[in-house]
N, C-alpha and C positions, 0 to 999 in steps of 0.2 A: 413573566416569561410565557410565551405562547405554548399552549398544550399541544403536544405531539398527536393527541387524539383528534385534534381539528385538523381535517384535510385542508391545507392551505394552497390556494391556486392564485398565482400572480400572471402566469403566462402559459400558454398550451400550444406553442408552435410546434409544427412538424419538424422532424429531424433534430429534436433537442437531445442533448447529452444526458444519459442517466448515470448518476453516481451513487454509490452505496457507502454508507457511513456505518461503521461497527462500533458498538458501545455496550456498556454493561446493562443497558436497559433493552437492547435489541439492535436491529438493522433498520436504518432509515434510508429509504429510496428518495433521491433528490433529482428533480428534472431542472436542467439548466440550459439556456440558450446563450452562448457566449458568456459574458459576465453577469447575465440576469438570471436570478434564481426563480423558478417557478414552483411547480407543485412539489410538496414533500409529504411523506407519510411513513409510518412504521410498517414494515412488511414482514418482520420476523421478531418474535419475543425470545430472547435468550441473553446469556452473558457472553457476548462475542469478544474474544481475545485478539483475533486478527482477522484479516479479510484480504482476498486477492481475486483477480479477475483474469481469465485465459480463454480465448477461443469460444466466446459466447457463453461461458460459464462463470458464475460467481460463487467463490468458495469462502466459508467462514469456519474459524477453529473456536470451538467451545469446550467447556470442562466435561462434556458428555461425548462428543463426536465431532468430526468434520462434516459439514453440511453443505449441499451444493444446490444452486439455483440455475436450472438449465433452460427453463422456458419462462416466457413473460418478460425477458430482459428489454425487449423492445416494445412492451405495451405498458398500460397503466392498470393491469389486472392486479388488484391487491389480494386476490384469493390464492395466488401462486405461492406454493410453500417450498422452503428449503427441505431437501430430502436427505436423510441420514446415509452415511456410506459405510459404516462399520469399522472405521479407523480406530475409534476410542477417543479418550481425552487428548486434546491437542493444545499446543501453545502458539503455534505458527503455522501459517500456510503460504504458499508461494506459486508462481507459475514459472515453469521451465519450458519455454515455448508453448505448445498446446497441451503439455502435460502438467499436472499439479503435484507439488511436493508438500508434505506435512511432517510436522515434528511433535512428538509427544513429550510430556513432562518427565518421562523416564529415559530420555535420550534417543528414543527410536526415530529414525528417519525413513520415510517411505514414499513411493512414487505411484501415483494412480495410473494403472494400465488397464484399459477396458473394464472399467468398473470394479477392478480388483486392486487392493493395496499391495505392492510388492516392496518388501523391506530392503533397504540399502544398507542400514547400519541398525544393529540391534540396541547398542548403547554408545552414543558419541562421547560421553564423558564430559560434556560441556552444556552449558545452559544456552539454548537457542533463543536468539532475540529477533532475528529477521530471516526471511527467505525471499530471494528474488532471482529469477533466472536459474542459473546453475550455481549460484552463490548462497552460502549459509553464513550468517553473522552470529558469533557467539562470544561469551565472555573470554574465550581462549583464542579467539582470532576468527579468520575466514576460512571456510572449507569450500572446496569446489567439487560439484557433483559430476561424476562420469559413470558409464554404464556399469563398471565393476564395483563402484563404491564411492568412497569420499577421500579427499587429499587435503591436508592442511596447507593453507596458502599463505600463512603469515599474518602479521599484526597481533594485537591483544586488545581485549576490552572493546570489542566492536559492538556498536549500538544499532547500526542499520547498514544495509548494503543495497546496491543498484547494479543491475547487470546490463542494461540497455546501452548500446554504443561502445562506451568505455566503462569497464568495472570501477565502481566507486565505493568507498567504505567511510562511514562516520564512526569516529572513535572518540575516546575520552581525551586524547591529546591532539586531535586534528582530523581533517578531511584528506583522504588519500585517493589517488587513482592508480590503477595497475597498468604498468607499461613494462619497462625493464626492472621488474620488481615493483613494490609499492613506492610511489612517489608522493611526497607531501604537497598539498595545494594550498590549504589554509590551516592556520594554527588555532588552537583552542579546542574546547570540547564541543562536539557536535552530536545531536541526538537523531536527526533525520536527514537522509539524502535520497533523492529521487530523480530520475532522468526520463525524458519523454521516450516512451517505447518505440516511437517511430524513428529513433535514432538508428543510423546504419552502423554496422560493426567498425570500430576504430574512429567513430565520430559522433559526438554529441550535438544534437540539435539544440536542446536546452536542458538545464538541470537546475535543481535547487537543493541547498543544504541549510539546516535550521540549527541554531544554537539557542541558548536561553534568551539571548538578547537580540539576536539578528536572523534575517532570512537572506541568504546570499543566492544570487541567480547567475547562471552561465547562459550565454547564447552564442550560437555559431557566428552570427553577424559580428558580435563584439570580440569573441575569442577570449574573453577575460571573465572573472568572477566580480560581481559588484553587489553591494548591500542594498536591499530593498526596505521599505518601510515595513516594521513588523506588524502583521494584521491585528493580532489580539494576544490573548494569553497563550500558554504553551501550545505550539503547533505540533501535532503528532503525526501528521502525514501529508504528503503533497501528491497530486495525480494531475493527468493531462487529458484534454479533450479539445474542444474549440477554444477553450481558455486554460489558464492554470488554476487549479483547484486546491485548496487547503482546508483543513479542519483542525479546530482547536479541542484541547482536552474537555473543555466545558460546553462543547456542542455548537460552536459558532462555525458555520460553513461559509467560506469565503471563495470568491472568484476574482481573477484579474486578466485583463487583456492588454493593458498598457502599463503595468507596474502598479497600479493602484487597486486596492482591494475593496470589493463590495461584499457586504456581509449579511447573513441571515441566521437568527437564532433557530436551532432545530428542536429545542425543548428536551434534549437529552444530555446527560453528562457521562463521565467515564469513558470517553471516546478513545478507541485504540487503533483505528485504521480507516483508510479511504481507498475505494477501487472504483475505476471507470472501465466499463467494457467497451473498447473501441470497435468491436465487431458487431455492435447491436444494430 
């Protein structure tokens, strides 16, 4: 396996997408152009539990704090550091528009406003597994965020959520979309769901859902879900840029533009998430 300490360069085209991979070893910054993977390097050492990107900011949840990277997103400057925010230990982070949300292991949910964390809920009473947009996925179902707090929105044993376009939820018994209530899309246990953030409200441009054995894709052109070739070992997250990007638990970064995956070993394991900043 290639060492992450070796700065690998395969391509250095201008306008390349920069993705950030969270792992138990730290955060790896990956440069990609379409489905070609270029430079990648470790940009932060930590045990990153989750990662999200919003409005030119990359956020990571660690067992010490939520850390932010606000500068250097569009550069290759490896000296740029993630700054602490004072949230405390976190298990999940997510983006609600241009604002960030975070969850603590004690059930606290807070929103970052002007560099200050404003608590929305002191103790949710559920284990938070994912945050995306105004949705929070937990072992007790989906919660929706509003200015005054949180509302339970149904389902149980939710493993992941996606808010772009049409709200989606991956659960232990199926994939669901929110319309007139939660409606079943696919049966079976799903662990990951993501939708292209460029989707307009009420319409999906493209989306992906991952189970132990399959990766399913939805495109607006087809209007249906279809199974793709599974890239590698357990996929933990999917993100979007010039291509579709996915990352596996054992540190395999994959990219696809035509349904076929091209892969690169990053040299880390214990991967927990993937984020792409579309505003870079």
